[in-house]
Backbone and ligand atoms as CSV (ligand in chain L), in Angstrom:
chain,resi,resn,atom,element,x,y,z
A,1,MET,N,N,4.741,19.231,2.471
A,1,MET,CA,C,3.890,18.022,2.416
A,1,MET,C,C,4.653,16.905,1.696
A,2,PRO,N,N,4.690,15.723,2.341
A,2,PRO,CA,C,5.410,14.611,1.634
A,2,PRO,C,C,4.724,14.216,0.379
A,3,GLN,N,N,5.486,13.721,-0.506
A,3,GLN,CA,C,4.896,13.160,-1.764
A,3,GLN,C,C,4.913,11.692,-1.712
A,4,ILE,N,N,3.940,11.108,-2.380
A,4,ILE,CA,C,3.997,9.643,-2.581
A,4,ILE,C,C,4.103,9.387,-4.030
A,5,ILE,N,N,5.117,8.702,-4.459
A,5,ILE,CA,C,5.274,8.407,-5.865
A,5,ILE,C,C,4.838,6.961,-6.037
A,6,PHE,N,N,3.748,6.770,-6.782
A,6,PHE,CA,C,3.246,5.430,-7.108
A,6,PHE,C,C,3.864,4.963,-8.398
A,7,LEU,N,N,4.513,3.832,-8.365
A,7,LEU,CA,C,5.098,3.287,-9.576
A,7,LEU,C,C,3.974,2.755,-10.460
A,8,PRO,N,N,4.196,2.691,-11.744
A,8,PRO,CA,C,3.132,2.273,-12.667
A,8,PRO,C,C,2.587,0.856,-12.321
A,9,HIS,N,N,1.286,0.820,-12.366
A,9,HIS,CA,C,0.554,-0.470,-12.186
A,9,HIS,C,C,-0.423,-0.586,-13.324
A,10,ASP,N,N,-0.418,-1.711,-14.044
A,10,ASP,CA,C,-1.193,-1.870,-15.251
A,10,ASP,C,C,-2.596,-1.331,-15.177
A,11,GLU,N,N,-3.290,-1.697,-14.067
A,11,GLU,CA,C,-4.712,-1.320,-14.029
A,11,GLU,C,C,-4.956,-0.070,-13.208
A,12,LEU,N,N,-4.236,0.092,-12.103
A,12,LEU,CA,C,-4.630,1.144,-11.172
A,12,LEU,C,C,-4.014,2.524,-11.557
A,13,CYS,N,N,-2.827,2.519,-12.104
A,13,CYS,CA,C,-2.208,3.789,-12.514
A,13,CYS,C,C,-1.125,3.459,-13.525
A,14,PRO,N,N,-1.539,3.214,-14.748
A,14,PRO,CA,C,-0.594,2.709,-15.776
A,14,PRO,C,C,0.642,3.612,-16.007
A,15,GLU,N,N,0.486,4.920,-15.753
A,15,GLU,CA,C,1.623,5.794,-15.960
A,15,GLU,C,C,2.375,6.080,-14.676
A,16,GLY,N,N,1.892,5.514,-13.574
A,16,GLY,CA,C,2.448,5.914,-12.331
A,16,GLY,C,C,1.839,7.264,-11.914
A,17,LYS,N,N,2.017,7.660,-10.696
A,17,LYS,CA,C,1.407,8.931,-10.241
A,17,LYS,C,C,2.133,9.495,-9.067
A,18,VAL,N,N,2.253,10.822,-9.046
A,18,VAL,CA,C,2.886,11.493,-7.895
A,18,VAL,C,C,1.805,12.271,-7.197
A,19,ILE,N,N,1.629,12.013,-5.904
A,19,ILE,CA,C,0.587,12.749,-5.178
A,19,ILE,C,C,1.184,13.428,-3.972
A,20,GLU,N,N,0.467,14.440,-3.494
A,20,GLU,CA,C,0.882,15.086,-2.183
A,20,GLU,C,C,0.021,14.480,-1.142
A,21,ALA,N,N,0.673,14.070,-0.060
A,21,ALA,CA,C,-0.130,13.467,1.060
A,21,ALA,C,C,0.183,14.187,2.335
A,22,GLU,N,N,-0.825,14.389,3.154
A,22,GLU,CA,C,-0.554,14.991,4.467
A,22,GLU,C,C,0.037,13.958,5.397
A,23,SER,N,N,0.960,14.366,6.202
A,23,SER,CA,C,1.470,13.481,7.249
A,23,SER,C,C,0.275,13.036,8.125
A,24,GLY,N,N,0.233,11.764,8.461
A,24,GLY,CA,C,-0.828,11.287,9.333
A,24,GLY,C,C,-1.928,10.544,8.608
A,25,VAL,N,N,-1.969,10.656,7.274
A,25,VAL,CA,C,-2.974,9.858,6.576
A,25,VAL,C,C,-2.341,8.520,6.196
A,26,THR,N,N,-3.168,7.515,5.930
A,26,THR,CA,C,-2.608,6.281,5.521
A,26,THR,C,C,-2.292,6.307,4.038
A,27,VAL,N,N,-1.371,5.472,3.606
A,27,VAL,CA,C,-1.053,5.369,2.207
A,27,VAL,C,C,-2.320,4.986,1.397
A,28,CYS,N,N,-3.110,4.104,1.950
A,28,CYS,CA,C,-4.315,3.675,1.270
A,28,CYS,C,C,-5.289,4.858,1.063
A,29,ASP,N,N,-5.539,5.629,2.089
A,29,ASP,CA,C,-6.472,6.733,1.980
A,29,ASP,C,C,-5.912,7.812,0.990
A,30,ALA,N,N,-4.640,8.059,1.093
A,30,ALA,CA,C,-4.014,9.017,0.169
A,30,ALA,C,C,-4.209,8.571,-1.265
A,31,ALA,N,N,-3.984,7.296,-1.543
A,31,ALA,CA,C,-4.161,6.775,-2.905
A,31,ALA,C,C,-5.578,6.935,-3.367
A,32,LEU,N,N,-6.500,6.513,-2.496
A,32,LEU,CA,C,-7.935,6.539,-2.903
A,32,LEU,C,C,-8.406,7.975,-3.141
A,33,ALA,N,N,-7.866,8.937,-2.350
A,33,ALA,CA,C,-8.248,10.311,-2.520
A,33,ALA,C,C,-7.780,10.857,-3.808
A,34,HIS,N,N,-6.798,10.213,-4.431
A,34,HIS,CA,C,-6.273,10.699,-5.696
A,34,HIS,C,C,-6.563,9.772,-6.868
A,35,GLY,N,N,-7.613,8.985,-6.667
A,35,GLY,CA,C,-8.118,8.159,-7.768
A,35,GLY,C,C,-7.366,6.880,-8.076
A,36,ILE,N,N,-6.505,6.518,-7.150
A,36,ILE,CA,C,-5.823,5.196,-7.324
A,36,ILE,C,C,-6.608,4.212,-6.469
A,37,GLU,N,N,-7.338,3.345,-7.154
A,37,GLU,CA,C,-8.293,2.492,-6.459
A,37,GLU,C,C,-7.638,1.231,-5.870
A,38,ILE,N,N,-6.789,1.425,-4.917
A,38,ILE,CA,C,-6.214,0.296,-4.234
A,38,ILE,C,C,-7.325,-0.530,-3.583
A,39,GLU,N,N,-7.298,-1.821,-3.718
A,39,GLU,CA,C,-8.341,-2.653,-3.102
A,39,GLU,C,C,-8.233,-2.507,-1.591
A,40,HIS,N,N,-9.389,-2.590,-0.924
A,40,HIS,CA,C,-9.381,-2.511,0.534
A,40,HIS,C,C,-10.602,-3.336,1.014
A,41,ALA,N,N,-10.478,-4.607,0.760
A,41,ALA,CA,C,-11.617,-5.515,0.944
A,41,ALA,C,C,-12.173,-5.527,2.389
A,42,CYS,N,N,-11.343,-5.336,3.394
A,42,CYS,CA,C,-11.841,-5.387,4.759
A,42,CYS,C,C,-12.175,-3.994,5.291
A,43,GLU,N,N,-12.275,-3.029,4.343
A,43,GLU,CA,C,-12.556,-1.659,4.774
A,43,GLU,C,C,-11.499,-1.129,5.753
A,44,LYS,N,N,-10.282,-1.483,5.483
A,44,LYS,CA,C,-9.132,-0.897,6.188
A,44,LYS,C,C,-9.064,-1.281,7.664
A,45,SER,N,N,-9.515,-2.485,7.969
A,45,SER,CA,C,-9.459,-2.867,9.379
A,45,SER,C,C,-8.395,-3.912,9.671
A,46,CYS,N,N,-7.404,-3.983,8.798
A,46,CYS,CA,C,-6.263,-4.904,9.028
A,46,CYS,C,C,-6.657,-6.329,9.122
A,47,ALA,N,N,-7.670,-6.721,8.254
A,47,ALA,CA,C,-8.150,-8.063,8.294
A,47,ALA,C,C,-8.086,-8.737,6.926
A,48,CYS,N,N,-7.342,-8.166,6.013
A,48,CYS,CA,C,-7.194,-8.833,4.698
A,48,CYS,C,C,-5.789,-8.445,4.193
A,49,THR,N,N,-5.503,-8.757,2.968
A,49,THR,CA,C,-4.151,-8.316,2.461
A,49,THR,C,C,-4.322,-7.606,1.120
A,50,THR,N,N,-5.565,-7.227,0.776
A,50,THR,CA,C,-5.748,-6.709,-0.545
A,50,THR,C,C,-5.157,-5.316,-0.737
A,51,CYS,N,N,-4.854,-4.644,0.333
A,51,CYS,CA,C,-4.271,-3.274,0.214
A,51,CYS,C,C,-2.726,-3.309,0.294
A,52,HIS,N,N,-2.180,-4.506,0.154
A,52,HIS,CA,C,-0.717,-4.691,0.205
A,52,HIS,C,C,-0.004,-3.807,-0.745
A,53,VAL,N,N,1.026,-3.126,-0.286
A,53,VAL,CA,C,1.966,-2.348,-1.142
A,53,VAL,C,C,3.393,-2.646,-0.713
A,54,ILE,N,N,4.338,-2.319,-1.605
A,54,ILE,CA,C,5.733,-2.422,-1.241
A,54,ILE,C,C,6.304,-0.998,-1.261
A,55,VAL,N,N,6.921,-0.679,-0.162
A,55,VAL,CA,C,7.430,0.706,-0.040
A,55,VAL,C,C,8.906,0.667,-0.432
A,56,ARG,N,N,9.172,1.119,-1.644
A,56,ARG,CA,C,10.517,1.041,-2.209
A,56,ARG,C,C,11.437,2.104,-1.643
A,57,GLU,N,N,10.917,3.250,-1.258
A,57,GLU,CA,C,11.724,4.284,-0.627
A,57,GLU,C,C,10.922,4.891,0.506
A,58,GLY,N,N,11.574,5.217,1.586
A,58,GLY,CA,C,10.905,5.877,2.727
A,58,GLY,C,C,10.330,4.917,3.721
A,59,PHE,N,N,10.592,3.624,3.501
A,59,PHE,CA,C,10.006,2.621,4.392
A,59,PHE,C,C,10.305,2.908,5.848
A,60,ASP,N,N,11.527,3.292,6.170
A,60,ASP,CA,C,11.931,3.466,7.559
A,60,ASP,C,C,11.361,4.746,8.136
A,61,SER,N,N,10.812,5.625,7.325
A,61,SER,CA,C,10.308,6.897,7.892
A,61,SER,C,C,8.989,6.650,8.561
A,62,MET,N,N,8.331,5.529,8.275
A,62,MET,CA,C,6.996,5.304,8.814
A,62,MET,C,C,7.094,4.456,10.100
A,63,GLU,N,N,6.074,4.602,10.919
A,63,GLU,CA,C,6.011,3.816,12.106
A,63,GLU,C,C,5.951,2.320,11.712
A,64,GLU,N,N,6.632,1.467,12.560
A,64,GLU,CA,C,6.693,0.067,12.172
A,64,GLU,C,C,5.318,-0.636,12.191
A,65,SER,N,N,5.272,-1.687,11.475
A,65,SER,CA,C,3.990,-2.468,11.470
A,65,SER,C,C,3.867,-3.166,12.789
A,66,ASP,N,N,2.636,-3.371,13.267
A,66,ASP,CA,C,2.447,-4.093,14.459
A,66,ASP,C,C,2.241,-5.615,14.164
A,67,GLU,N,N,2.071,-6.370,15.225
A,67,GLU,CA,C,2.056,-7.822,15.041
A,67,GLU,C,C,0.894,-8.282,14.171
A,68,LEU,N,N,-0.248,-7.674,14.364
A,68,LEU,CA,C,-1.408,-8.044,13.562
A,68,LEU,C,C,-1.156,-7.851,12.098
A,69,GLU,N,N,-0.580,-6.662,11.769
A,69,GLU,CA,C,-0.253,-6.370,10.378
A,69,GLU,C,C,0.694,-7.405,9.816
A,70,ASP,N,N,1.735,-7.739,10.614
A,70,ASP,CA,C,2.734,-8.706,10.145
A,70,ASP,C,C,2.093,-10.053,9.899
A,71,ASP,N,N,1.192,-10.442,10.776
A,71,ASP,CA,C,0.522,-11.709,10.587
A,71,ASP,C,C,-0.269,-11.725,9.285
A,72,MET,N,N,-0.964,-10.643,8.993
A,72,MET,CA,C,-1.771,-10.564,7.821
A,72,MET,C,C,-0.822,-10.568,6.565
A,73,LEU,N,N,0.222,-9.807,6.684
A,73,LEU,CA,C,1.135,-9.691,5.580
A,73,LEU,C,C,1.714,-11.030,5.114
A,74,ASP,N,N,1.911,-11.857,6.119
A,74,ASP,CA,C,2.437,-13.182,5.807
A,74,ASP,C,C,1.649,-13.895,4.766
A,75,LYS,N,N,0.372,-13.511,4.634
A,75,LYS,CA,C,-0.505,-14.207,3.667
A,75,LYS,C,C,-0.566,-13.450,2.321
A,76,ALA,N,N,0.114,-12.353,2.227
A,76,ALA,CA,C,-0.001,-11.541,1.010
A,76,ALA,C,C,0.725,-12.199,-0.186
A,77,TRP,N,N,0.191,-11.938,-1.324
A,77,TRP,CA,C,0.860,-12.389,-2.581
A,77,TRP,C,C,2.088,-11.500,-2.799
A,78,GLY,N,N,3.212,-12.120,-3.108
A,78,GLY,CA,C,4.423,-11.329,-3.471
A,78,GLY,C,C,5.034,-10.578,-2.306
A,79,LEU,N,N,5.014,-11.166,-1.122
A,79,LEU,CA,C,5.575,-10.464,0.023
A,79,LEU,C,C,7.045,-10.152,-0.100
A,80,GLU,N,N,7.426,-8.951,0.288
A,80,GLU,CA,C,8.816,-8.538,0.277
A,80,GLU,C,C,9.186,-7.896,1.643
A,81,PRO,N,N,10.477,-7.732,1.899
A,81,PRO,CA,C,10.840,-7.207,3.206
A,81,PRO,C,C,10.229,-5.798,3.426
A,82,GLU,N,N,9.951,-5.066,2.388
A,82,GLU,CA,C,9.423,-3.707,2.565
A,82,GLU,C,C,7.899,-3.688,2.269
A,83,SER,N,N,7.267,-4.814,2.431
A,83,SER,CA,C,5.834,-4.834,2.249
A,83,SER,C,C,5.145,-4.199,3.431
A,84,ARG,N,N,3.985,-3.568,3.144
A,84,ARG,CA,C,3.117,-3.049,4.183
A,84,ARG,C,C,1.673,-3.212,3.754
A,85,LEU,N,N,0.778,-3.149,4.689
A,85,LEU,CA,C,-0.587,-3.050,4.357
A,85,LEU,C,C,-0.834,-1.532,4.282
A,86,SER,N,N,-1.299,-1.069,3.165
A,86,SER,CA,C,-1.342,0.378,2.963
A,86,SER,C,C,-2.345,1.062,3.870
A,87,CYS,N,N,-3.383,0.298,4.339
A,87,CYS,CA,C,-4.348,0.925,5.233
A,87,CYS,C,C,-3.803,1.085,6.672
A,88,GLN,N,N,-2.649,0.441,6.943
A,88,GLN,CA,C,-2.051,0.553,8.259
A,88,GLN,C,C,-0.750,1.337,8.255
A,89,SER,N,N,-0.370,1.817,7.061
A,89,SER,CA,C,0.922,2.547,7.011
A,89,SER,C,C,0.618,4.024,6.947
A,90,VAL,N,N,1.126,4.742,7.912
A,90,VAL,CA,C,0.797,6.164,8.074
A,90,VAL,C,C,1.972,6.978,7.519
A,91,VAL,N,N,1.623,7.894,6.620
A,91,VAL,CA,C,2.661,8.760,6.027
A,91,VAL,C,C,3.288,9.590,7.107
A,92,ALA,N,N,4.618,9.655,7.166
A,92,ALA,CA,C,5.284,10.466,8.158
A,92,ALA,C,C,5.682,11.793,7.469
A,93,ASP,N,N,6.949,12.160,7.577
A,93,ASP,CA,C,7.323,13.452,6.933
A,93,ASP,C,C,8.302,13.278,5.750
A,94,GLU,N,N,8.421,12.058,5.318
A,94,GLU,CA,C,9.325,11.865,4.159
A,94,GLU,C,C,8.590,11.326,2.947
A,95,ASP,N,N,9.186,11.624,1.796
A,95,ASP,CA,C,8.525,11.132,0.557
A,95,ASP,C,C,8.641,9.606,0.519
A,96,LEU,N,N,7.645,9.052,-0.153
A,96,LEU,CA,C,7.626,7.598,-0.273
A,96,LEU,C,C,7.567,7.185,-1.763
A,97,VAL,N,N,8.167,6.076,-2.066
A,97,VAL,CA,C,7.995,5.478,-3.373
A,97,VAL,C,C,7.286,4.115,-3.147
A,98,VAL,N,N,6.129,4.012,-3.740
A,98,VAL,CA,C,5.279,2.864,-3.443
A,98,VAL,C,C,4.985,2.066,-4.696
A,99,GLU,N,N,5.145,0.793,-4.585
A,99,GLU,CA,C,4.774,-0.129,-5.650
A,99,GLU,C,C,3.506,-0.894,-5.263
A,100,ILE,N,N,2.552,-0.966,-6.169
A,100,ILE,CA,C,1.388,-1.774,-5.904
A,100,ILE,C,C,1.594,-3.099,-6.610
A,101,PRO,N,N,1.570,-4.221,-5.827
A,101,PRO,CA,C,1.881,-5.504,-6.467
A,101,PRO,C,C,0.875,-5.811,-7.554
A,102,LYS,N,N,1.271,-6.611,-8.495
A,102,LYS,CA,C,0.493,-6.923,-9.624
A,102,LYS,C,C,-0.845,-7.606,-9.243
A,103,TYR,N,N,-0.778,-8.480,-8.293
A,103,TYR,CA,C,-1.975,-9.179,-7.902
A,103,TYR,C,C,-2.241,-8.992,-6.427
A,104,THR,N,N,-3.472,-9.203,-6.075
A,104,THR,CA,C,-3.825,-9.360,-4.686
A,104,THR,C,C,-4.259,-10.766,-4.483
A,105,ILE,N,N,-4.400,-11.162,-3.245
A,105,ILE,CA,C,-4.739,-12.552,-2.989
A,105,ILE,C,C,-6.152,-12.879,-3.580
A,106,ASN,N,N,-7.022,-11.896,-3.618
A,106,ASN,CA,C,-8.344,-12.100,-4.231
A,106,ASN,C,C,-8.209,-12.481,-5.678
A,107,GLN,N,N,-7.398,-11.753,-6.415
A,107,GLN,CA,C,-7.252,-12.017,-7.825
A,107,GLN,C,C,-6.584,-13.371,-8.050
A,108,VAL,N,N,-5.608,-13.678,-7.216
A,108,VAL,CA,C,-4.923,-14.978,-7.383
A,108,VAL,C,C,-5.874,-16.087,-7.224
A,109,SER,N,N,-6.734,-15.999,-6.175
A,109,SER,CA,C,-7.632,-17.131,-5.946
A,109,SER,C,C,-8.728,-17.206,-7.060
A,110,GLU,N,N,-9.033,-16.027,-7.683
A,110,GLU,CA,C,-9.979,-16.100,-8.809
A,110,GLU,C,C,-9.397,-16.791,-9.997
A,111,ARG,N,N,-8.127,-16.699,-10.149
A,111,ARG,CA,C,-7.516,-17.238,-11.356
A,111,ARG,C,C,-7.159,-18.719,-11.203
A,112,HIS,N,N,-7.327,-19.263,-10.041
A,112,HIS,CA,C,-6.878,-20.666,-9.877
A,112,HIS,C,C,-8.061,-21.560,-9.477
L,1,LIG,S1,S,-7.851,-3.026,3.579
L,1,LIG,FE1,FE,-7.802,-4.964,4.544
L,1,LIG,S2,S,-5.930,-4.872,5.567
L,1,LIG,FE2,FE,-5.933,-2.980,4.531
């Protein structure tokens, strides 16, 4: 079973976390199932960017993002080349190292 290593995030997993994930589940669902409350404002329908993550390792093991996901990602806070929407990224058979960005677009707009 592939592992997902979540890097420390101040609020969601301050110490970081290593979880086992079955191939075929989304990174978002795997995180939620293990108590990492990644935001998912649109209920995982690829219509927001609150579930944005950066895949530091294993990015290429996953199926590529589609156009809709890319369009949404363009609006994400802190976009990087290895950014994905976690509700659209399906775990394949390799371990992943995932960083949850410090802010989501919801939080940014609340602060300004
Ligand atoms: S939860 Fe909205 S795009 Fe993933």
